[in-house]
C-alpha positions in Angstrom: 25.5 -76.5 -128.7 23.3 -74.4 -130.9 19.7 -74.9 -130.0 18.9 -76.1 -133.5 21.3 -79.0 -133.1 19.6 -80.3 -130.0 17.8 -83.6 -130.4 14.1 -83.5 -129.7 12.3 -86.9 -129.3 8.6 -86.8 -129.8 6.9 -89.8 -128.1 3.4 -90.8 -129.3 1.2 -93.8 -129.4 -1.3 -95.2 -131.8 -4.9 -94.0 -131.5 -7.7 -96.4 -130.8 -8.6 -96.2 -134.5 -5.0 -97.1 -135.5 -5.0 -100.0 -133.1 -8.3 -101.3 -134.6 -7.0 -101.0 -138.2 -3.8 -102.8 -137.2 -5.9 -105.6 -135.8 -8.6 -105.8 -138.6 -6.6 -104.6 -141.6 -9.0 -102.0 -143.0 -11.1 -99.0 -141.7 -14.2 -100.7 -143.0 -13.5 -103.9 -141.0 -12.7 -101.8 -137.9 -16.0 -100.0 -138.3 -17.9 -103.2 -138.7 -16.3 -104.8 -135.6 -16.8 -101.6 -133.5 -20.5 -101.0 -134.4 -21.2 -104.8 -134.0 -20.2 -104.3 -130.3 -22.6 -101.3 -130.0 -19.8 -98.6 -129.9 -19.8 -95.2 -131.6 -17.3 -95.5 -134.4 -17.6 -91.8 -135.1 -16.0 -91.2 -131.7 -13.0 -93.2 -132.8 -12.7 -91.2 -136.0 -13.0 -87.9 -134.1 -10.3 -88.9 -131.6 -8.0 -89.9 -134.4 -8.7 -86.7 -136.4 -7.8 -84.5 -133.4 -4.7 -86.4 -132.6 -3.5 -86.1 -136.2 -4.3 -82.4 -136.2 -2.3 -81.9 -133.0 0.6 -83.9 -134.4 0.6 -81.8 -137.6 0.6 -78.6 -135.6 3.2 -79.7 -133.1 5.8 -81.1 -135.6 6.8 -77.8 -137.3 6.8 -76.0 -133.9 9.4 -78.5 -132.6 11.5 -78.6 -135.8 12.3 -74.9 -135.4 14.2 -75.7 -132.2 16.0 -78.9 -132.9 16.4 -82.2 -134.8 13.2 -84.0 -134.4 12.7 -87.8 -134.1 9.4 -89.4 -133.6 9.1 -92.5 -131.4 6.2 -94.8 -130.9 5.5 -96.1 -127.4 6.1 -99.7 -128.5 9.8 -98.9 -128.9 10.4 -97.2 -125.5 12.0 -100.1 -123.7 14.8 -100.5 -126.3 15.4 -96.8 -127.2 18.5 -95.0 -126.0 17.6 -91.3 -125.3 20.6 -88.9 -125.8 21.7 -87.4 -122.5 21.0 -83.8 -123.6 17.8 -84.4 -125.6 14.4 -82.8 -124.9 11.6 -85.4 -124.7 8.1 -84.3 -125.8 5.1 -86.5 -125.1 1.9 -86.1 -127.1 -0.8 -88.3 -125.6 -2.5 -89.3 -122.4 -1.2 -89.3 -118.9 -0.3 -93.0 -119.1 2.1 -92.3 -122.0 3.9 -89.7 -119.9 4.3 -92.1 -117.0 5.6 -94.9 -119.3 8.1 -92.5 -120.9 9.5 -91.0 -117.6 10.8 -94.4 -116.4 13.0 -94.9 -119.4 14.8 -91.5 -119.0 17.9 -90.5 -117.1 17.5 -86.9 -116.2 16.1 -85.7 -119.5 13.1 -83.3 -119.0 9.7 -84.1 -120.4 7.4 -81.5 -122.1 3.9 -83.2 -122.0 1.3 -82.0 -124.4 -2.4 -82.7 -124.3 -3.7 -83.4 -127.8 -7.4 -83.2 -126.8 -8.1 -81.3 -123.6 -11.9 -81.7 -124.0 -11.4 -85.5 -123.8 -8.4 -86.0 -121.5 -8.2 -84.3 -118.1 -4.4 -84.5 -118.3 -3.0 -84.4 -114.8 0.4 -84.9 -116.3 -0.3 -82.9 -119.4 0.2 -79.2 -118.5 0.4 -77.9 -122.0 -2.0 -77.6 -125.0 -0.6 -77.7 -128.5 -1.1 -74.0 -128.9 1.1 -73.3 -125.9 4.2 -75.0 -127.3 5.5 -72.3 -129.6 5.5 -69.8 -126.7 6.9 -72.2 -124.2 9.7 -73.8 -126.2 12.1 -70.9 -126.3 12.1 -70.8 -122.5 12.5 -74.6 -122.3 15.5 -74.5 -124.6 17.1 -71.7 -122.4 16.4 -73.7 -119.2 14.0 -71.1 -117.8 10.9 -73.3 -117.3 10.1 -74.7 -113.9 10.7 -78.5 -113.5 8.5 -80.7 -111.3 10.2 -83.8 -109.7 8.3 -87.0 -109.7 9.6 -89.7 -107.3 9.7 -93.2 -108.8 9.9 -96.7 -107.3 12.5 -99.2 -108.1 12.5 -103.0 -108.0 15.9 -104.8 -108.1 16.3 -108.5 -108.5 19.3 -110.3 -107.1 20.1 -111.6 -110.6 20.9 -108.0 -111.7 17.6 -107.0 -113.4 15.7 -103.9 -112.3 12.5 -102.0 -113.1 11.3 -98.5 -112.4 7.7 -97.4 -111.8 6.2 -93.9 -112.0 2.9 -94.9 -110.5 2.9 -98.5 -109.1 4.8 -101.7 -108.9 2.9 -105.0 -108.9 4.5 -108.1 -107.4 2.5 -111.3 -107.8 1.3 -113.9 -110.2 0.0 -113.7 -113.8 -3.7 -114.1 -113.9 -5.7 -114.5 -110.7 -3.8 -117.3 -109.0 -2.5 -116.7 -105.4 1.0 -115.4 -105.1 3.4 -117.1 -102.5 6.4 -115.3 -101.2 8.3 -114.2 -98.1 8.2 -110.5 -97.2 10.5 -108.6 -95.0 10.6 -105.0 -93.7 12.3 -103.4 -90.7 13.5 -106.7 -89.2 10.2 -108.4 -89.6 9.7 -111.3 -92.0 6.8 -113.5 -92.8 5.5 -115.9 -95.4 2.4 -114.8 -97.2 -0.2 -115.9 -99.7 -2.2 -113.1 -101.4 -3.4 -111.6 -104.7 -0.1 -109.7 -104.9 1.6 -106.6 -103.5 1.1 -103.0 -104.8 3.9 -100.5 -104.1 2.8 -96.9 -105.0 4.5 -93.6 -105.4 3.0 -90.2 -104.6 1.8 -89.9 -108.2 0.2 -93.3 -108.1 -1.3 -92.8 -104.7 -4.6 -91.4 -106.1 -4.9 -94.3 -108.5 -4.7 -98.1 -107.9 -3.7 -97.6 -104.3 -6.7 -95.4 -103.6 -9.1 -98.0 -105.0 -7.6 -100.7 -102.7 -7.7 -98.5 -99.6 -11.3 -97.5 -100.4 -12.4 -101.1 -100.2 -10.3 -101.8 -97.1 -11.6 -98.7 -95.2 -15.2 -99.6 -96.1 -14.7 -103.0 -94.5 -12.8 -101.7 -91.5 -15.3 -98.8 -90.8 -14.4 -96.8 -87.7 -11.4 -99.1 -87.1 -9.6 -98.1 -90.3 -6.0 -97.0 -89.8 -5.7 -93.1 -89.7 -2.7 -93.3 -92.2 -4.7 -95.4 -94.5 -7.7 -93.0 -94.3 -5.4 -90.0 -95.0 -3.8 -91.5 -98.1 -7.2 -92.7 -99.4 -8.6 -89.2 -99.2 -5.7 -87.1 -100.3 -2.8 -89.3 -101.6 0.6 -87.9 -101.0 3.0 -85.5 -102.7 4.4 -86.5 -106.2 7.9 -85.7 -104.9 7.6 -87.5 -101.6 10.7 -89.7 -101.1 8.4 -92.3 -99.6 6.6 -95.3 -101.1 3.5 -97.1 -99.7 2.9 -100.8 -100.0 -0.3 -102.7 -99.7 -0.9 -106.5 -99.8 -4.0 -107.4 -101.7 -6.3 -110.0 -100.1 -3.7 -111.6 -97.7 -4.7 -115.1 -96.6 -3.7 -116.2 -93.1 -3.3 -120.0 -92.6 -1.2 -122.5 -90.7 1.7 -121.7 -93.0 1.1 -118.1 -94.0 0.7 -114.8 -92.0 -0.9 -111.4 -92.6 0.9 -109.0 -90.4 3.0 -107.0 -92.9 0.1 -105.9 -95.2 0.3 -102.0 -95.2 3.0 -99.5 -94.5 5.6 -97.0 -95.8 9.0 -97.5 -97.4 11.1 -94.4 -96.6 14.1 -93.3 -98.7 17.0 -95.5 -97.8 14.7 -98.3 -96.6 13.6 -101.3 -98.5 10.9 -103.9 -98.8 12.3 -107.4 -99.6 10.3 -110.0 -101.2 11.5 -113.6 -102.0 9.5 -115.5 -104.5 8.1 -118.9 -103.7 6.4 -119.3 -107.1 7.8 -122.0 -109.3 6.2 -120.4 -112.4 4.2 -117.3 -113.5 5.6 -115.0 -110.8 5.9 -111.5 -112.2 6.9 -107.9 -111.3 5.5 -105.2 -113.6 5.1 -101.4 -113.4 2.5 -98.8 -114.5 0.2 -101.4 -116.0 2.8 -102.6 -118.5 2.6 -106.4 -117.8 4.3 -107.2 -121.2 7.4 -105.3 -120.0 7.6 -107.0 -116.6 10.3 -109.1 -114.9 9.9 -112.9 -114.4 9.9 -113.5 -110.6 10.5 -117.2 -110.3 11.0 -119.1 -107.1 14.2 -118.3 -105.2 14.7 -114.8 -106.6 14.6 -111.9 -104.2 13.4 -108.4 -105.1 14.5 -105.3 -103.2 11.9 -102.5 -103.4 12.7 -98.9 -102.7 12.7 -95.3 -103.8 14.5 -94.8 -107.1 17.7 -92.7 -106.8 16.6 -90.3 -109.5 13.2 -88.6 -110.1 11.4 -88.1 -113.3 11.4 -84.5 -114.5 8.2 -82.9 -115.8 8.4 -79.4 -117.3 5.8 -76.9 -116.1 
């Protein structure tokens, strides 16, 4: 295939200004609502300006090397990525994570539109880097970093991937009820839900949970828990870590299986005891989650394929 025939999919998302205008219909109304809440509308304008400038500079650089198609984040769940396409993400780290889980071996070139604003842990390139990097990417000469993902499979055939975390629990703040099983142990629990984290996600939601747990436990805190809280673990580690949030022991519920590892080839099994509002979602995308009603069983483990991030 000639490199100019290769499909390039550019994934973006609306800026905060675009979201506000979509909600309030006009820039003037968006300004009024923002300033009424005491926020600096100028910052919204500047962020939008820089994003548009990055997009304007990136588009022709990509078109030189292939057939370009833009894709908004809202359409990720229903988009079929061609097997041999190059995926370029322009946005924040969360957009990279949300994109990776919809791919099947396609590499991702992640570009930071505003390095002064976004740290960009998953965004190794600035817009000005792209023209120099793309020829190497198209020849397959750039390093690729593997990112292990988690997978939740329901016994009704549905499945969901996660780049950072899976959440298994209830919508809202109600207590989740379920049976949990690992390594031959099984118990019934009531809690605020279960978080299952990958190496990439280990310095995010999981760290915040473990920080609180270690503060309560003090010197009695588990060494493994302390190590993950302080350093996380490798992005390509073929291991997941699960943590039960606020487990409640009672006459009918236990709190023994509350923290541990799920190695590659192993699985955490969770059977829902929630007649309604049970949910499994990943990477903060509750709207793209799976209904987890009473009787369904979820098998949680390491996803068979990693995400691929170009470096």
